[in-house]
N, C-alpha and C positions, 0 to 999 in steps of 0.2 A: 524614483527609479533608485534614488541613493539607498531609499530601504531595501528595495529588492535586493541589491549588492552586498548589505551589508548583512541580509540574512542568510543568501546564498553563502557567504565565503564562514560566517560560524558554522553552518552543515555541514558545508565542506571541510573546514578542523575538524568534526565533529567526527567524522567518515574517516578519515585521515588517521585522528589517533585510534579509533578501533582499528585500525586495518593493521596499525603496530601492531598490535599483540599478535598479528599472528603470523608470528617469525617464527615462534618456537613449534607448529607446524614442519617446516621446516622442505616447504614444498618449493620445488622449482621455479622461478623466476620467469621462464618461458611460458611455462605453463599458467601462472599467474596471472600475466600479462593475458595471455588471452581468456579469460574470464572477465573482464571486464567488456568485451563485446556483449555479456550479459546482458549489462547492464544500461544498452542503448533503449532497451522498451521504456523500463520507467523512468530515466533520463530525458526521453522522448514525450512522453507524456507529461511529465512534469514542465519542460520546454513548452509545450502546446498550451498548457493553463494557463503559463506567462503571457503567450505571445494573444491569444485570445481575451485576455482578461485588459479589452480596451474598454473604456465605458461611451464611446460615439453613439450615437442614434443606430447607424447603421451598422453598427459592429456584430459581428456572429453571436455573440452571446445574448445580445441585447434581441435581437428579429428572432432568436429561439422563445423569448422570454414572451414575446409581442404575438408568435405563433400560439403558445401555449394557454396564455391570456382565450386568445380568439378560439380554439376550439376543446380547451381542457379545462373552461373559467369555472371558480366552486368545485375544483377534484382536489379530496382531501384523502389520505389514507394513514397510517399507521404502522403500517406492513415493515417498511423499512427499517421503524427504530426496532424490530425483532431479528428481523433477516440480516441487519451486519452480524449480528453475532453466531450467527448459522454456521458458517465454518470455525468456528472456534468449538461448539459444541459437536460438529461431525468429526474433531480430532483427536477427541478420545470415545464419541461415540464408533465411529467406525470399527476402531480396534475392540472394543467390547464386541459387536456384531462379528469378530472373525478376521479382517481384514488385517495384514501385516502392513504396519509404518516404518518409517526408513530408522529412527532411532528408538530408546526407551523413552519411557515418561517426564524421569526426571529432566535428560538431555530437554527433550522437546517442549518442556515443561519452562526451563531456565530461556532458551532462544524466544520464544513467545512472551517473555513478559521482558526481555531485552530486548525486540524487536520493538513492541508498542510503549516500552518507554520512550524508545528515538520518536516513535511515529506521533504518539499522542503528543507527548512534548514539543513536539516540529509545530501541531495544529495550532495547539494552544499560544505557543509563540506567535506564529504569524496572525491570526485572528486577532491578539491584543494588541498587536503593533501595525499591522495593515486596519483594524476596526474599519471592511465595508461591508457597505450593508446587502441584506437580501434581498430577492428580487420582490420579495413582499413588503420592504420598510424595515425590516427587523437585524437586529446586529447578533453576531457577526457571519460575515458567508464565506470568505474568503481563507483556508481551503474548506472543504468537503470534510468534517469528521468522521461522518455517516461511511462513506466512501473510504477515505483512508482506512477507515479502521475492516472495514467488508473486504478489501484488496489485498491487507497486510494476511488479515484470517484465510483467504481463500490461496494465498503465495507460500504460507506455512503448511496448509494441508497440500495444494499441490505435491511441494516438496517432500512431504512424509508418506505420501501416499501415490503420487504417481507413476513410481519407476512402476508397482508391481500390478497398479490396479489405473488401467489407463487412460477410462472417462471421468477419471476426480479431477484432475486441472481444468476440463471442459467445463464439468459442472459447477466444480468451486466458482473461478472466473466468470460463467453467467451467471450465480447468483451477485456475486459482487457487480455487475454490470447491472441487473436486474434493481439493485441497489443506489446504482449513479442518475439511473434513469428517472427512480422513484423520488428521489431527491429534488430533481428538476422538473418532476410531473406535481409534484405538492408545491411548487415553486419558492424552494427553501433554497435553493441554489442555482448559477448559473453553468455553464457547460464549462466555462475556464474553473470553479471550483471543484468541479469533480474532476476534471481530467487530471490537475494539480494533485488533486486525492489519489488519486488512482495509483498515479507514481509515486508517491510518497510512501504511502501503504507496500507497494511492492518493494521499494527500493530498502527499505526498513528493515523491513524481516529479510533480504538476502545477505544485508551488510550483519544482521544479528547470527545468521548462519557462517557466514562469511569467516566469521572474528571469535567462532565458538573452539574452545579446549575441548571439550567431551571431556568432563574429568573426571565422569562416575563410571563411564567405559567407553572404550573406543569403539572409533565407527568400523562398520563392517569392511569398508576398505576406502582409498585414497579420496574415488569419487564421491564417497560422503561427504570430505571434508568441504569439497564446495558444491554442496547440497544447494544451499541458498543462492545460488548463480546458473542452477541447470533449469529451473522452469523461469 
């Protein structure tokens, strides 16, 4: 448990440091405070992942693994290895098809890189620190990197295209959810791993948008400044 508190403290300090850079945007404090409410979903998913990460035999995560082994024993595919990257491909592919993104490719790429540095960096740190075993006995389980990656991609895709194309967030998060389910179906992750990974991916990309300075081109409107917390 001490490891949990230490890691969460480190992550919160990282987020606070990034948030401080947002001062130059000169957004009213009241509006800024309201945006924190948009963090309920990713933080709730991460908290659920921690809560359900119990090792008791009757724990929910172990019961799901038992059900999987009873009904899907021998099931295995590699679709999740590729599907996790689908949102990132669509991030540029949809524009090529004629759809309108929120920002230009330079800002978009910068935010994607920043979000992924936070996202995959935390995944690596948690895996190496906690060293939790996967359901199939291999290492390391917590959190699910595939799921974190897929939800980070879904978040940036929803932010960029969701305002002008309402179906995009549903499709993006649908694919990301499918990746998480396949990770459990392949017996590579517990429910707790997937929940925490999903929340981490969403939060990392939101923070990337939240703190972006738009050095190349100014956002279209003040609403764009908080694009990372709209979806």
